[in-house]
C-alpha positions in Angstrom: -3.1 20.7 -20.0 -6.0 18.4 -21.0 -9.5 19.8 -20.3 -11.1 18.2 -17.2 -8.0 16.0 -16.7 -7.6 13.8 -13.7 -4.5 14.4 -11.5 -1.7 12.0 -12.4 1.4 10.9 -10.4 4.4 9.1 -12.0 6.3 6.2 -10.5 9.6 5.9 -12.3 12.9 4.0 -12.4 16.1 5.8 -13.4 16.1 4.1 -16.8 17.4 6.8 -19.2 17.2 5.3 -22.7 13.5 5.1 -23.4 11.7 6.8 -20.5 12.9 10.5 -20.7 11.4 11.0 -24.2 8.2 9.4 -23.2 7.9 11.6 -20.0 8.9 14.7 -22.0 5.9 14.1 -24.4 3.6 13.3 -21.5 4.5 16.5 -19.7 4.1 18.5 -22.9 0.6 17.2 -23.5 -0.7 16.8 -19.9 1.0 19.8 -18.3 -0.4 20.6 -14.8 -2.4 17.4 -14.7 0.8 15.6 -13.7 1.3 16.7 -10.1 4.5 14.9 -9.3 6.8 12.0 -9.7 8.6 9.5 -7.5 11.9 8.0 -8.6 13.1 4.6 -7.2 16.6 3.2 -7.2 15.9 0.3 -9.6 18.8 -0.9 -11.6 18.7 -2.3 -15.1 20.9 -5.3 -14.3 18.3 -7.9 -15.5 18.4 -6.3 -19.0 22.2 -6.4 -19.1 22.2 -10.0 -17.9 19.7 -11.1 -20.5 21.6 -9.2 -23.3 24.8 -11.0 -22.3 22.9 -14.4 -22.0 21.3 -14.0 -25.5 23.9 -12.1 -27.5 27.1 -13.1 -25.7 30.0 -10.8 -25.2 29.2 -8.7 -28.3 26.2 -7.4 -26.4 28.3 -5.0 -24.4 29.9 -3.0 -27.2 26.7 -3.0 -29.2 24.8 -1.7 -26.2 27.4 1.0 -25.6 27.3 2.0 -29.3 23.4 2.2 -29.2 23.6 4.3 -26.0 26.1 6.7 -27.6 24.1 7.1 -30.8 20.9 7.9 -28.8 22.8 10.4 -26.6 24.5 12.0 -29.6 21.1 12.4 -31.4 19.5 14.0 -28.3 22.4 16.5 -28.1 22.4 17.2 -31.8 18.7 17.9 -31.6 19.2 20.4 -28.8 17.4 18.3 -26.2 20.1 17.6 -23.5 17.4 17.1 -20.9 16.5 13.8 -22.5 19.8 12.4 -21.1 17.9 11.4 -17.8 14.5 11.3 -16.3 15.6 13.7 -13.6 16.7 16.4 -16.1 13.5 15.9 -18.1 11.4 16.5 -14.9 13.5 19.5 -14.0 12.9 21.1 -17.4 9.2 20.8 -16.8 9.4 22.1 -13.2 7.9 18.9 -12.0 8.2 18.1 -8.3 10.2 14.9 -7.8 10.6 12.8 -4.7 12.9 9.9 -4.0 12.0 6.7 -2.1 13.5 3.3 -1.7 10.2 1.7 -2.7 6.8 2.7 -3.9 5.5 0.8 -0.9 7.2 3.1 1.6 4.8 4.7 4.0 6.1 8.2 3.0 5.3 7.5 -0.7 1.8 6.4 0.1 1.3 9.4 2.3 2.5 11.7 -0.5 0.0 10.2 -3.0 -2.8 10.6 -0.4 -1.9 14.2 0.4 -1.9 15.2 -3.3 -5.3 13.6 -3.8 -4.0 11.7 -6.9 -6.5 10.2 -9.3 -4.1 8.0 -11.3 -0.7 6.6 -10.6 1.2 5.8 -13.8 3.7 3.1 -12.9 6.9 2.6 -14.9 9.1 0.7 -12.5 9.2 -3.1 -11.7 8.7 -3.3 -7.9 5.4 -5.0 -7.1 2.9 -2.6 -5.6 1.2 -3.5 -2.3 -2.4 -3.0 -1.2 -1.8 0.2 0.6 -0.5 2.2 -2.4 -2.8 0.4 -4.9 -5.9 1.6 -2.9 -4.8 5.3 -2.8 -5.5 6.7 -6.3 -9.2 7.4 -6.9 -9.1 5.8 -10.4 -6.3 3.3 -9.7 -2.7 2.6 -10.5 -2.0 1.8 -14.2 1.0 0.1 -15.7 2.5 -0.2 -19.2 3.5 -3.7 -20.3 5.1 -4.7 -23.6 2.8 -7.4 -24.7 -0.8 -7.9 -25.9 -2.1 -8.9 -22.5 -3.2 -11.5 -21.4 -0.3 -12.9 -23.5 3.2 -12.9 -22.0 2.7 -11.7 -18.5 6.0 -11.5 -16.7 9.7 -11.2 -17.7 11.0 -10.4 -21.2 7.6 -10.4 -23.0 9.2 -9.2 -26.3 11.7 -12.1 -26.3 8.7 -14.5 -25.8 6.8 -12.9 -28.7 9.8 -13.3 -31.0 10.4 -16.9 -29.9 6.8 -17.6 -30.9 7.4 -15.9 -34.3 4.8 -13.3 -33.6 4.5 -10.7 -36.4 3.6 -7.9 -34.0 4.6 -6.8 -30.5 1.8 -5.7 -28.2 1.7 -2.8 -25.8 -0.9 -2.7 -23.1 -1.8 -0.4 -20.3 -3.7 -2.1 -17.5 -5.0 -1.3 -14.0 -2.8 -2.9 -11.4 -3.5 -5.6 -8.8 -1.2 -7.2 -6.2 -0.4 -9.8 -9.0 2.1 -8.9 -11.7 0.5 -7.8 -15.0 -3.0 -8.4 -14.0 -6.1 -6.2 -13.9 -8.4 -4.4 -16.4 -6.9 -3.7 -19.8 -7.6 -0.1 -20.6 -5.7 0.5 -23.8 -3.7 -1.6 -26.3 -1.7 -1.1 -29.4 0.8 -3.1 -31.5 3.9 -2.5 -33.5 5.6 -4.5 -36.2 8.0 -7.1 -34.8 11.6 -7.1 -35.9 14.3 -9.7 -35.0 16.0 -7.3 -32.5 14.6 -7.0 -29.0 16.0 -3.5 -28.4 14.4 -2.2 -31.6 11.1 -3.7 -30.7 11.2 -1.8 -27.4 12.0 1.4 -29.2 8.9 0.9 -31.4 6.8 0.1 -28.4 7.8 3.3 -26.6 7.1 5.4 -29.6 3.4 4.6 -29.3 3.2 4.8 -25.5 2.1 8.4 -25.2 -0.8 8.0 -27.6 -1.7 4.8 -25.7 -1.6 6.6 -22.4 -4.1 9.2 -23.7 -6.5 6.4 -24.7 -6.0 4.7 -21.3 -6.9 7.8 -19.4 -10.0 8.4 -21.6 -11.1 4.8 -21.0 -10.5 5.1 -17.3 -12.7 8.2 -17.1 -15.6 6.5 -18.9 -15.0 3.2 -17.0 -14.3 1.3 -20.3 -12.0 -1.7 -20.4 -10.9 -4.2 -23.1 -10.9 -7.3 -20.9 -9.5 -8.5 -17.6 -6.3 -10.4 -16.9 -6.0 -12.7 -13.9 -3.4 -15.2 -12.7 -5.9 -17.8 -13.6 -6.4 -16.9 -17.2 -2.8 -16.1 -18.2 0.5 -17.9 -17.3 3.3 -15.9 -15.8 6.7 -16.1 -17.5 9.8 -16.0 -15.3 13.4 -15.8 -16.2 14.5 -17.2 -19.6 15.2 -20.9 -19.6 18.2 -22.5 -21.2 16.0 -24.0 -23.9 14.6 -20.5 -24.7 18.1 -19.1 -24.9 19.2 -21.8 -27.4 16.0 -21.2 -29.5 16.7 -17.5 -29.5 20.1 -18.1 -31.0 18.9 -20.7 -33.4 16.4 -18.3 -34.9 19.1 -15.7 -35.5 17.5 -13.2 -33.1 19.4 -10.5 -31.3 18.8 -8.6 -28.1 20.8 -5.5 -29.1 
């Protein structure tokens, strides 16, 4: 456990490709500072839809093959708990609760009862004022762009469409607006013409980035502010963007 660490609570989806390894590292490094987690029933359907939209039918066997290789690697390395976030939390004896939404009154009450300093959000449901006001130091979120660039949906796709040479990763304090607030840590990784591989690279630096974010929160340091007024929000991919993605020879999986 970090010396003089704030108390941290995790908001999670059930995503099991990238998140278990990140949480495993966080729990190894932060130990008892992480006082609990809440898991919400958020599906990954939008990712599947965009993979099919951008790669066509070959996306499905490629996704299945990637999934199988990652699973096989985890088992071969003797780390079966990385097959799911729940098994990862169980290995670290972390108390886990399940709610339909982070805005549920019972979820807010739990965060209040635990006296949480920081909520680390890794699920896509918008947080309301009630839960945002509970943690002493705020709710923080990891977004895969160099904010204020590419707020919103599929930021890696947007970066690749703009021929960016790097993919940003930002941790920011949260507001009622998506991907707004104070930027408390940023990093970048080399861009490659495959969205899935870009996300793999981004997750690989996420634990180090979280460490820096907490340090900056504790000393009230930020790297800038993102508002709805100084950064456009990107919604679902347009037909023109899908055509450009294919024209550039990019792949989702």
